[in-house]
C-alpha positions in Angstrom: 46.1 -52.4 -31.5 44.0 -49.5 -32.6 42.8 -46.8 -30.2 39.1 -46.9 -30.4 36.1 -46.7 -28.1 36.7 -50.3 -26.9 40.2 -49.6 -25.8 39.2 -46.3 -24.2 36.5 -47.9 -22.1 38.7 -50.9 -21.3 41.4 -48.6 -19.9 38.8 -46.5 -18.1 37.4 -49.6 -16.4 40.8 -50.8 -15.4 41.6 -47.4 -13.9 38.3 -47.4 -12.0 39.1 -50.9 -10.6 42.6 -49.7 -9.6 41.0 -46.7 -7.8 38.6 -49.0 -5.9 41.5 -51.3 -4.9 43.6 -48.3 -3.7 40.6 -47.1 -1.7 39.8 -50.4 -0.1 43.2 -51.9 0.4 45.3 -48.9 1.3 42.4 -46.9 2.8 43.3 -43.9 0.7 40.4 -41.6 -0.3 40.7 -41.6 -4.1 38.2 -39.4 -6.0 37.1 -41.9 -8.7 34.6 -39.7 -10.4 37.0 -36.7 -10.7 39.6 -39.1 -12.0 37.3 -40.4 -14.7 36.4 -36.9 -15.8 40.1 -35.9 -15.9 41.1 -39.1 -17.8 38.3 -38.3 -20.4 39.7 -34.8 -20.9 43.2 -36.1 -21.3 42.0 -38.7 -23.8 40.2 -36.0 -25.8 43.3 -33.7 -25.6 45.6 -36.4 -27.0 43.1 -37.2 -29.8 42.9 -33.5 -30.8 46.6 -32.9 -30.7 47.5 -35.8 -33.0 44.4 -35.2 -35.1 43.3 -38.8 -34.8 39.6 -39.1 -34.4 39.2 -42.0 -36.8 40.7 -45.5 -36.5 42.2 -45.3 -40.0 44.5 -42.4 -39.3 47.4 -44.2 -37.4 50.6 -42.3 -36.9 54.0 -43.4 -35.8 57.6 -42.4 -36.6 60.8 -44.4 -36.7 61.0 -44.8 -33.0 57.5 -44.3 -31.7 54.3 -46.2 -32.2 51.3 -44.3 -31.1 47.7 -45.6 -31.5 48.8 -48.3 -33.9 50.7 -51.6 -34.5 54.2 -52.1 -35.7 56.5 -55.0 -36.5 60.3 -54.4 -36.2 62.8 -56.9 -37.6 66.4 -56.7 -36.2 68.3 -53.6 -35.2 70.2 -51.0 -37.1 72.8 -48.6 -35.8 70.4 -45.6 -35.7 67.5 -47.1 -33.7 68.3 -48.0 -30.1 65.1 -46.8 -28.4 61.5 -47.7 -29.2 58.4 -46.1 -27.6 54.9 -47.5 -27.6 52.0 -45.3 -26.5 48.5 -46.7 -26.7 49.8 -49.2 -29.3 51.5 -52.5 -29.9 54.9 -53.5 -31.2 56.5 -56.8 -32.1 60.3 -56.6 -32.1 62.2 -59.6 -33.6 65.8 -59.7 -32.4 66.5 -63.3 -33.2 69.0 -62.4 -35.9 70.9 -59.6 -34.1 74.6 -59.5 -35.2 76.9 -59.2 -32.2 80.1 -59.6 -34.2 80.8 -55.8 -34.1 80.3 -55.5 -30.3 77.6 -55.5 -27.7 74.2 -54.0 -28.7 71.7 -52.1 -26.5 68.0 -51.5 -27.0 65.6 -49.6 -24.8 61.8 -50.2 -25.0 59.3 -47.8 -23.3 55.7 -48.9 -23.1 52.8 -46.7 -21.8 49.3 -48.1 -22.1 50.4 -50.5 -24.7 52.1 -53.9 -25.3 55.3 -55.1 -26.8 56.5 -58.6 -27.6 60.2 -59.1 -28.0 61.6 -62.3 -29.7 65.2 -63.3 -28.9 67.3 -66.3 -29.9 68.0 -68.7 -27.0 71.6 -68.9 -28.3 72.2 -65.1 -28.1 73.9 -63.9 -24.9 71.4 -61.5 -23.4 71.0 -59.4 -20.3 67.6 -57.8 -19.6 66.5 -55.2 -17.0 62.8 -54.5 -16.8 61.0 -52.0 -14.6 57.2 -51.9 -14.3 54.6 -49.7 -12.7 51.1 -51.1 -12.8 52.1 -53.2 -15.8 53.6 -56.5 -16.6 57.1 -57.4 -17.8 57.6 -61.1 -18.5 61.1 -62.5 -18.9 62.0 -65.6 -21.0 62.4 -67.7 -17.8 58.8 -66.8 -16.7 59.7 -64.2 -14.0 57.5 -61.2 -14.1 57.5 -57.7 -12.6 54.2 -55.9 -12.0 55.4 -53.2 -9.7 59.1 -52.9 -9.4 61.9 -54.4 -11.4 63.4 -57.7 -12.5 66.5 -58.8 -14.3 67.4 -61.8 -16.5 70.7 -63.1 -17.9 70.8 -66.0 -20.4 72.9 -69.0 -19.8 75.3 -67.9 -22.6 75.7 -64.4 -21.1 79.3 -63.3 -20.2 80.3 -59.7 -19.4 83.6 -60.3 -21.2 82.0 -61.2 -24.5 79.6 -59.4 -26.8 76.0 -59.5 -25.7 72.6 -57.9 -26.2 71.3 -55.6 -23.5 67.6 -54.9 -23.3 66.1 -52.3 -20.9 62.4 -51.9 -20.7 60.2 -49.5 -18.8 56.5 -50.3 -18.6 53.7 -48.1 -17.3 50.1 -49.5 -17.4 51.1 -51.9 -20.2 52.9 -55.1 -20.9 56.2 -56.4 -22.3 56.8 -60.1 -23.0 60.3 -61.3 -23.9 60.3 -64.8 -25.4 63.3 -67.0 -26.4 63.1 -69.1 -29.6 
């Protein structure tokens, strides 16, 4: 997912819609025009700071994907946290080795999306928290505003398991069992 004009206008329209919903449903005076101007300046500031005015210049480090796409296969001992900001990740955890003990991963998504693939045979425990976003569990449960938890059928606190913690703000995380 590249941060371009289409994504900027899409996010802006979503925020305008949320502002209107807040104004109508909760009867809160929300200054939509001022918010749009502020969001535009924040967008320009981020673009200037990272030096990314063209779609070809995508930057990310080992743990953070910003304004780009990334595919991650498995876990190593160094990387336990992944951040997605205005981007997209696909994390494949189907072949995670639990023979050395339980493993933990944290995924933070802000204005982006992440798909996490897990094996249906792997004992897993998931905690997802979402604010104006979507966190979908393997059993179909979702959290849009709040939190949800999931434990696989093979999960046991006494044995080794995979623990996934996700935080989503204006984005989406989908965890699928294969």
